[in-house]
N, C-alpha and C positions, 0 to 999 in steps of 0.2 A: 629291403633289397637283399635279404639273405637268400632268396630263391633265384637271384640273377644267374649264377653259374649253372643251376639246374635247368632253367628255362633256355639258356644258351646251348647247353649240351643237348637238350631234347630237340630243339629246332634243327641243330646240325645233324644229329643222328636220324631224325625222321626224314629230313630231306635226302640225305645220302642213301638210306636204305630204300626209300621209295623210288629214288632214281635208279638204283640197281634193279628193282623189280619191274620198272616200266617196260624196258625192251622185251622182257619175257612175257609180260601181260599182253603186249600187242604183237606177239609172235614174231619177233625179230631174230629168233634163234637160227633160222635157216639162212640168214645172211642175204635175204632178198630185199634189201632196202637201198635207197639211193642217197646221195648227198656226199659230204666230205669223207665219210668212212666207207663208202663203197670202193671197190677196187679202182674203178674209173676215176672217182673223185680224188683218191689218194695219189694216183699216178699223175693226174693233171696238176695237183698241188706240188708234187715233187719236182716237176720241171718248170713251174711258174717262176718268172723273174720277179723278185720282190723289190718294190720301190719304197724304200724306208722313209724318204721324205714325204711321200703321199700318205703312208700308213700312220706315221707318228702323230700328226695333228688329229686324225680321226680317233685313234686309240686313246690318246691323252685326253681328248674332249670327253669321250664316254666315261673314262675312269675318273677324271677330276670332277665332272658334274655329279657323278654318283656319290663320291665321298663328301662333296660339298653339301649335297642334299641331305645326306645322313647326318652330317655335323649340325646343320640347321635344325633338323628334326629333334636333336637332343634338347632343344629349348621348348618343345611342344609336348602336349599330353600323349599323342600317338607315337612318340619317338621310339619307345620300347617295341611296340608292335612293328613299326617300319624296319627297325634293325633286325628283328627276329624273322620277319618276312624275307628280307634280303639274304640273311644267312641261310634260311631254308631254301631259297631259290638257288643260291650258289652251290650249296651241297647237293640239291636235286640234280642240277646240271652236271656236277662232277660225277655223281653216281651213274647217270645215264651214259656219260662219256666213257667211264671206266667199264661199264657193263658191255657197251657196244664194242669197244676195242678188244675186250677179252673174248667176246663171242666171235669176233671177226679174225683175230690174230692169235688166239690162245694166250700162252704165258707172255709172248712178246707184246701183247696188247697192254699189259701192265706197264712195260717199259715205254710204249708209245704214249700212254696216259701221263707218265712222269715227264716225258719230253714236252707234252702240251703245257704242263704246269711250271716246270722249272726253267729258268731261274726266276722269272718275273713274279710268280705267285708267292715267293718268299717275301718280296717287298710288299705286295698287295695284302697279304695276310698280316704282316707287321702293321700296316696302316689300319687295317680293320680292327686288329686287337687294340690299338691305341684308341680307335673310335669307340669300341665297346667300353674301355676303361673310362673314357671321357663321358659317355652316356651314364655309366654307373655313378660316377662322381656327381654329375648334374642331378640325377634322380635322388641321390642321397641328400644333396643340399635342399632340394625342393620338398623332401619329406622330413626335414629337420623340425625344429620347434615352430609351432604355429602353422597357419595355412600356407600352401604353396604360393609363391609369389614370383613375379618376374624379376629376375636378378640381372643387373647390368653386366655386360661382358667385361671381363678383366683382361689384363695383359696376358695372363697365363692361358686364357681361352684362345687368344690370337696365336700364341706360340704353339699350342697344340694343333691348331688348324694349319699353321705353316709347316709343322713337322709331318702331318698327314699328307698334305699336298705335295711336299717334297718327296716323300716315299712313293706316292702314286705317280708322280712325274717320272721318277727314276724307274719305276716298274714299267711304265708305258714305253720309255726309251729302250729298256731291255727287251720288252716284248716285241716291239717293232723291229729292233735290230738283231738281237741274238736269239730270242725264243723261237721265232718262226724259221730262222735259218737252221737251228738245231733240229727242229721238227723235220725240215726237208732233208737234212743229212741222214737222220735216223731212218726215214722212209726209203732211202736208197739201199739199206741193208735188210729190209723186210723181205 
């Protein structure tokens, strides 16, 4: 497991840099694309009334299912692959978002990107970092002396899960309540 930090950094860097390249590879440089980052899409979102009570269960459901799935995969052989694939995917999407926002808004696109991530992604990344530490610990235990075996879940495993779920639930609440409102406020100044 000495290669774990290298594999993690490689998955993150590959996803992010590929994400930055994708808009240029499919010729988005002219700004002739639709969706949330189009001028129309941004203006529509800016004036949209957000219903936090409807958004929160949806956002929390998606985020909590993801972290629960990743936690369960720590006990399986493809757990490392699933974690690295998820990390690659998140970094790929972040790279695409950053690239499109910078192409569309110039240097203000970087601030728009930060508005999309903060403050909720500080909580999400904390949960994912805990998840990676948990995976690493489980993999080290399974590669200890003798052949890998199924180990019973301990109280410490349940505490880790509770901590990760709490961070993800807090991130979901912040995303549905504060994150989208900050994004709307920032759009008014573009």
